[in-house]
GUVEXKE-801475 format. One record per residue (C-alpha): x, y, z; residue number from 1; chain. Coordinates in nm, 4 decimals, decimal comma. Example, Ala and Ser with C-alpha at 12.3 -4.5 7.8 and 13.67 -1.06 7.14 Angstrom:
! residues 2
+----------+----------+----------+------+-------+
:     east :    north :       up : resi : chain :
+----------+----------+----------+------+-------+
:   1,2300 :  -0,4500 :   0,7800 :    1 :     A :
:   1,3670 :  -0,1060 :   0,7140 :    2 :     A :
+----------+----------+----------+------+-------+
END
This chain:
! residues 81
+----------+----------+----------+------+-------+
:     east :    north :       up : resi : chain :
+----------+----------+----------+------+-------+
:   5,9166 :   1,8243 :   4,3570 :    1 :     A :
:   6,2159 :   2,0178 :   4,2292 :    2 :     A :
:   6,2885 :   2,2751 :   3,9596 :    3 :     A :
:   6,3583 :   1,9812 :   3,7292 :    4 :     A :
:   5,9837 :   1,9016 :   3,7317 :    5 :     A :
:   5,8887 :   2,2360 :   3,5744 :    6 :     A :
:   5,9431 :   2,1480 :   3,2045 :    7 :     A :
:   5,7275 :   1,8355 :   3,2317 :    8 :     A :
:   5,4535 :   2,0300 :   3,4088 :    9 :     A :
:   5,4738 :   2,3195 :   3,1610 :   10 :     A :
:   5,4353 :   2,0914 :   2,8572 :   11 :     A :
:   5,1574 :   1,8806 :   3,0113 :   12 :     A :
:   4,8466 :   1,9088 :   2,7942 :   13 :     A :
:   5,0127 :   2,1574 :   2,5573 :   14 :     A :
:   5,2798 :   1,9697 :   2,3640 :   15 :     A :
:   5,2477 :   1,6067 :   2,2628 :   16 :     A :
:   5,5748 :   1,4128 :   2,3162 :   17 :     A :
:   5,7975 :   1,7174 :   2,3887 :   18 :     A :
:   6,1679 :   1,6881 :   2,3051 :   19 :     A :
:   6,4578 :   1,8954 :   2,4385 :   20 :     A :
:   6,5955 :   2,0779 :   2,1310 :   21 :     A :
:   6,9524 :   2,0749 :   2,2669 :   22 :     A :
:   6,9793 :   1,7088 :   2,3729 :   23 :     A :
:   6,7152 :   1,5453 :   2,1555 :   24 :     A :
:   6,5828 :   1,3631 :   2,4630 :   25 :     A :
:   6,2151 :   1,3380 :   2,5481 :   26 :     A :
:   6,1023 :   1,5774 :   2,8243 :   27 :     A :
:   5,9509 :   1,3684 :   3,1043 :   28 :     A :
:   5,9974 :   1,2652 :   3,4670 :   29 :     A :
:   6,0563 :   0,8942 :   3,3992 :   30 :     A :
:   6,4037 :   0,8927 :   3,5575 :   31 :     A :
:   6,2604 :   1,0353 :   3,8796 :   32 :     A :
:   6,0462 :   0,7259 :   3,9276 :   33 :     A :
:   6,2839 :   0,4653 :   3,7779 :   34 :     A :
:   6,4774 :   0,4081 :   4,1026 :   35 :     A :
:   6,5139 :   0,5212 :   4,4625 :   36 :     A :
:   6,6085 :   0,8848 :   4,5092 :   37 :     A :
:   6,8986 :   0,9822 :   4,7371 :   38 :     A :
:   6,8671 :   1,2733 :   4,9774 :   39 :     A :
:   7,1323 :   1,4284 :   5,2017 :   40 :     A :
:   6,9927 :   1,5208 :   5,5424 :   41 :     A :
:   7,1959 :   1,7633 :   5,7503 :   42 :     A :
:   7,1321 :   1,9301 :   6,0823 :   43 :     A :
:   7,3565 :   2,2201 :   5,9816 :   44 :     A :
:   7,1058 :   2,4483 :   5,8137 :   45 :     A :
:   7,3001 :   2,7766 :   5,8440 :   46 :     A :
:   7,4421 :   2,8638 :   5,4987 :   47 :     A :
:   7,7189 :   3,0640 :   5,6651 :   48 :     A :
:   7,8549 :   2,7320 :   5,7985 :   49 :     A :
:   7,7404 :   2,4795 :   5,5367 :   50 :     A :
:   7,7929 :   2,6187 :   5,1864 :   51 :     A :
:   8,0012 :   2,5922 :   4,8723 :   52 :     A :
:   8,0209 :   2,2751 :   4,6676 :   53 :     A :
:   8,0156 :   2,0293 :   4,9600 :   54 :     A :
:   7,7484 :   1,9941 :   5,2233 :   55 :     A :
:   7,8570 :   1,8083 :   5,5324 :   56 :     A :
:   7,8181 :   1,6481 :   5,7756 :   57 :     A :
:   7,5029 :   1,4645 :   5,6923 :   58 :     A :
:   7,3164 :   1,1398 :   5,6643 :   59 :     A :
:   7,2219 :   0,9904 :   5,3286 :   60 :     A :
:   6,8656 :   0,8699 :   5,2916 :   61 :     A :
:   6,6934 :   0,6717 :   5,0189 :   62 :     A :
:   6,3256 :   0,7193 :   4,9348 :   63 :     A :
:   6,0912 :   0,5561 :   4,6849 :   64 :     A :
:   5,7284 :   0,5998 :   4,5842 :   65 :     A :
:   5,5258 :   0,8152 :   4,8261 :   66 :     A :
:   5,7658 :   1,0404 :   5,0230 :   67 :     A :
:   5,4950 :   1,0930 :   5,2861 :   68 :     A :
:   5,5077 :   0,7255 :   5,3896 :   69 :     A :
:   5,7781 :   0,6794 :   5,6540 :   70 :     A :
:   5,8133 :   0,3132 :   5,5466 :   71 :     A :
:   5,9510 :   0,4262 :   5,2077 :   72 :     A :
:   6,2574 :   0,5894 :   5,3668 :   73 :     A :
:   6,5798 :   0,4267 :   5,4821 :   74 :     A :
:   6,9269 :   0,5396 :   5,5842 :   75 :     A :
:   7,2012 :   0,4378 :   5,3408 :   76 :     A :
:   7,5764 :   0,4713 :   5,3044 :   77 :     A :
:   7,7112 :   0,7596 :   5,0962 :   78 :     A :
:   7,6004 :   0,6769 :   4,7361 :   79 :     A :
:   7,8818 :   0,8917 :   4,5939 :   80 :     A :
:   8,1608 :   0,6714 :   4,7300 :   81 :     A :
+----------+----------+----------+------+-------+
END
């Protein structure tokens, strides 16, 4: 879960088919489940060393479906290249 999930959760059961007034797009989490999600894992947790607009070094991981199932995770090459 991320901050991006909040609008969908806030509208749930209150607004039928909510639409973002600025973009005109439907408010939902469909994109979150449409494909594997990419996560950067880094052992450098100290923000005094790893900060700014780039976080490195790290390992890219891909996860789908249930994040609690270790079989749904795999290491991938940098998806931004």
